[in-house]
Steps between C-alpha positions, in 0.01 A plus 500: 500500500143410588524119495128436548398700194769345282392150607138582416604654167693183418160323496322771300290412197662779301814355339709820508431560870583138573822505299617822662439355848686178417795705375507707824499186713779347295708817533440514875610136535819556302593828670437414864423134568498523884254791505294338225453175696440691822231720340326193362501320835362812672229531236409136557482550878305827490133438586401842362610417147262354238510119467601517130820693567588280800451183301719620211765621746516147643517344154788726391679421827461128434635539145798693635597187695443219253497423128438196282838513324771362723759769418257786571392335823861476622550865414191608700607287799844666499341846486278425799788358705707812421241739648580666832375302798296796630308523171426127497388513864253784428361315197456180700323688780254647249438154357433333837274788598293461181417137590245634747340739248120473474538511117531143371676591172771684691551204735513246223757695295711556813503127577665438163754781545601379849555151359721640220713691752520186717607302193799733467587557865439172687761305299745782591413452870335844502159598644508217760214660695254479206351158574477577873309822437269332249422221746420754769241649262314169487369561851364843405132542539384650168448205266631694201847533660507127559391435143766734352772349720416143398496609137848653552632180660368306201675727250814491713513120483461527123794745472766349728641150499440277806866498608486875571250468787604302807281213620385681813352781289357251251314331786360834613392597148328163449331523840365846414387389155333179613326680786370754251352213296329343798121472508509702823617802295176686445615728218497347150746755356750393764437130433544551126825695544628230737409216262673673210801569723525133593515415129818710470642383833479126428856493364620620844318224687736204439581456871137550602375238255751253643341537843184287526313729739572819310421337167170361629406845623585674169316232299194524723481878464543479119231233469264704720560805282381303194158496669484878564182685402709742291579372148838680475618338824397156377686556174814624681488200738485255209791688339693428822410131473622491138831653606532260797435205267817573305719647777416243770376201298675249729319637806145471367402138572310558830284774342408351163165352604378837633641688203317268262174572677539878490630514142218273376240721671657814351520352149133393510343795680722807526543800271733461202814678637493271806413183307788566257752513786354182651560319166845660479590329831460158336681612183788612720515163681509331156792723395690402814439126452576508127834668579585253776409195290696636201804567718493144630386337175828326430551413863348161586630499854164394639205726568595569858779739394285715272374809685160476333186464709275400208231743618343508153486121472328480839255777419417368149159339568368828645716750310418388145119523537539847652712613202265342246210702645692824440524424128127567468539861618615641165446861396321580176781697338815348650639379165498847346679673786874498514620413848153399625514304824210352693403204716455261208840584351672479840333164566609362163855622553509336842357177355785501247754537781333220695532277191872581481539425871321162520509372141278203417300514825305803382356339187229276658388792718445733203369264231146459647458879506607523136277214387202641684529858370658488156170460313270707725276765338636776728822644348650549846499127563648414161772765538585393857532136392730598211707727725535222759624263230749749357629578850603143588699422184838590652607277790332162451686242288439456129389140568224627725388782269542361148197267501279782634639753252438262210131496587486873579678620187217423258251662738712815537553541126127487448433743788748746354300520178144436623463642854294818493676664794822701461626423851473129434680532167774715654567247778473208256768647271719569806455137616596366156816712524576342840442150358749570220747664742515217754392182319626534145861472390781263416536385863147354524447124475152517353442789263166677547523657155480235229464498122130437571434820697778739388301638204195566720706674770654738248169569328335585832786723619515692170122540511527628858746768396209673328304511828484798740847630601528329841408158354719551192794595725468173696476306171830658387648395834382141449655495153827626653522196728380267223796613284743487792419136571624404152833678539725191494275287287749418226403469134143573378338638817119483504462881469699521175201440266308781675791744522383737225143503629606565863736785406235659281240480777737658753591784265129561445453528877773766523301714254171480690361842588461384861841332524601761759257351754588214741866491381369333183756637254788416735367146552470448124861605438621287792322200350637578153855521640460165675357334186801626303751412772376142528455443126704244306721499189210426268313821581813717459391629156180633662699666777703671226179628343413652837807728497372760249153484658629601845740753346208674328314509833801659672542741210137613543564599861785726382311668217214741526442827671620611842345269757271649764646479849244244625583280200876508556492228762280276284725555201818418691335193653412380149856566382621297795276206405614513137871525590448204736340305217787579263747393766341154520488472120866606467606241761295230327627568148857560618521159662546306173721585204250474209239733659771732630630543146156601368429719802816710449335685209274672757770586755574856377133596488430353844796681654376820334161453666656439842706818469183695418330351805787634711474838334141546622615334816312438818636279770283194444568458132859568556521177694331267248681660204828462688432130564408448134825666392688257724335214312579665167868539595515133596347397167686736265838443667796701361265680256347686794806730508352714220212607726723616784569860389127578504404278790777597740334814639193298606722237659666774703161646593388160630815463709443845651145423603554386856169636626321234295745232594333220297584692183857546617527126572355405161743737323795350688385159371484634144858631526595138573300375197675756278847407630434135418361594157757747366799417720792744454288727277352630826838657590423857379201515737667348806627822660147636516349171615762433769478858630124466539518154660758619754280802573199275554696280739614788714154662516316446826173559312523192281288202609728226625354240259677670207847461649556126432419531126738799474788286627408221255500768231863590581578137422308517168688816399839352591423184302402711200797740496772278652807673638363838386319478834835592655415870538189419704672265746604773744138620525309173478713274719474702826121517451482125447725437800300717740176333386667163555590597856148627562347176375703309759370714787131514407449126474243318708286795614179347361388301196450808286844635588664161439336486158619851417852426631517195275392698194760766587774237537399347171526839327843563655623155396370550145696828488820323607438216260446732201804712585731198536372332184525831313868538589592138423807465271560875511839645595312714753392210725762600758276800580260255662750323726461751781125428518536124536552482881186708557296277269622183670415653835150579370455142377625378834252712697208389280599138546535538877170688521312184390199700379560515126244360255573270202532790257770669707676169554524440126621854424747494790669177397510639145685811624756279676559331163516835314760624748722200436429501127592866447781551753660155470785442743444841662170371634607138538713556808232716668233240439732225628543687827126525560350203685143626457542527120587130490206411728267711288625335180452151645150585621406623152655195331269274697191720448168343393451798268651421158570863412698553820684174443595596141622845611705336776659251262599781266640700796694196621672457166576876477651490848716197430627670181583812703681303768701288256638801309 
């Protein structure tokens, strides 16, 4: 078939032509993959073909080698590796040949394809000559070959992990890249490609950064590139500096003075894309130092041991004025745009990070700027002063900030109502929210909100909710934190007298015609939920009155004519907000007997609404309605059983949805809620539920984060149905055991993996715990005896691994107790033989953590009962 024409047709404007071409390509790929890939690579390499068909050929080639979903990616990799060597060799020759094409689109696409092939083959020790042949290209005369080769090396470093390339080749790649960046390189396209390649190659340069001479050379070339006449090169060079600041933080000290000079110049004088990266450098240093200081926070072993260089503290006197200047470079419409980002916003963000890094030291450096600008006639100065103030509220101590905030509060409340400029009002409302978030709450020594100013604060915020959407949205946010600060207030919290008025105002906001702008409707519901969640006993009757109001709102979204396709998303988002609101109300009213009793009259109607939301289901609503049903099950208890016949099919649908794994995870949680609520009444549904959970576990497409809750869910089911769980043991136990073994081997890879491993272990232990407690006092307990040695071995390996967190420790010692409690003397002798079980028990008995200690004491008594039998 004529590949060129088909590739051109696949880009045709006419839909039928396009569809037909896409079908032909798909057929070709399925019927003869080797020829298909070969034809594409020849098309890409053929200088006589039109650029459009060559470009698409390259793109399809790239997509035949890689995919976003892990399981598809593995499949494509296997297919490539299975091709005949001769076919792969021809394809690779075409690719390398195309790097010297005069057509830049063809070269650029080829660079990406070569990197994808390298990503598959280099780890398999195939295509060893690739890097050598690329490096030999660097000395070619035509600049465009050099440029394409550097681009390829950059993509290659992005695709493969550093341990695949040996140090000798790494050195050669870095030499080629750094030479390409050098000022002596006359061609800017080459310099740009080299600078971008260095950005990807930095992860390979560990050894080179440990060598003073090599590091000095790399740093010099990067710093010189920040002064290039070409804006894209300057931006790419600063991106390298940002990456170096996090990858090689501990090597930066000798260069900081120079870096300060070049970043300050860029921030003050350069174009926005460059200036933003220069600010990002300092934000990145803050992130590093915040992490280091947090890691060592509890460790008072003297400053000398903390690997922090205090770069920010040293740079403060010069850094803060530079950042304050950026705050005056606002854009006229930045508050209306979602995701807007500019120099002023970057500067304020960095200032906030600086405040978190150095704490109190920042306050005296920022206060003069605020005092000087806060009352100026130019809105830019007033807004910058307000933004500066809001940015430094997290980090410094309450003692340092409270006296200033007490003075500022009155001023801000008046600005929010009287300032004529929307930007200023927007930032003022945001700053009030930050004041309430960080300086208001039960932990503060001196309250900033007093009986004297509480009324005024609420009046101003409710007034502000009638302002333009972006200001009203920030006012809702401020109210959210105001309510949150009173969460543990005890009897008669200060907001109680205003409860009705606040709720009414928020509901009014949700009905504004422009509530769709600036996230306003969402912010209003979030604030409403928080006001309800943090309310006290005395406002419970008003929360009850809210139930029918929200139900009517949800009912409205279900009534009416067929919704237009562009409205569907808005409608389901609104349903999500309303289900979320009902969830909070259900949890609130269910938490005390008197309100729970009155609430129950609405339960049938509410459940009916949730089922209708599922019936017109779209993924997002699904999730909030599912969560709300979990809350309803918890509150209605055994009565929930009557909803199961109708609800079950949606529960099953949620468990099957492993593409949208959050929904699957939420549904698994709801199964647990239902088991706790209706106990053995869940039995008729267990075959279906267990089948689906076992299917989920064995699927390689399910996101790993859903696996721990599935194991916990086994435990919930076993607790609910007792020894009826017997028929699932032969399926569930091997799954649990193999996950247990896996969790022993994966430990300690990195922090993220350790965290996941701990959540997996906790899920496994909760499964064991539920199963053993479920079988307690049943004649069938002997079925569990054969599993005991494996469980003790698992406990032993966790204990020896020394990387479990408190949660796992508490669950693990609980399982040891459950084992003894359920199996009695059958477990007693096994536990007696295990030295590490005794050590583990003793360690938990002397734990600082009361919960661990209580679990251990219970386990100890269960074990001594088992041994004495």
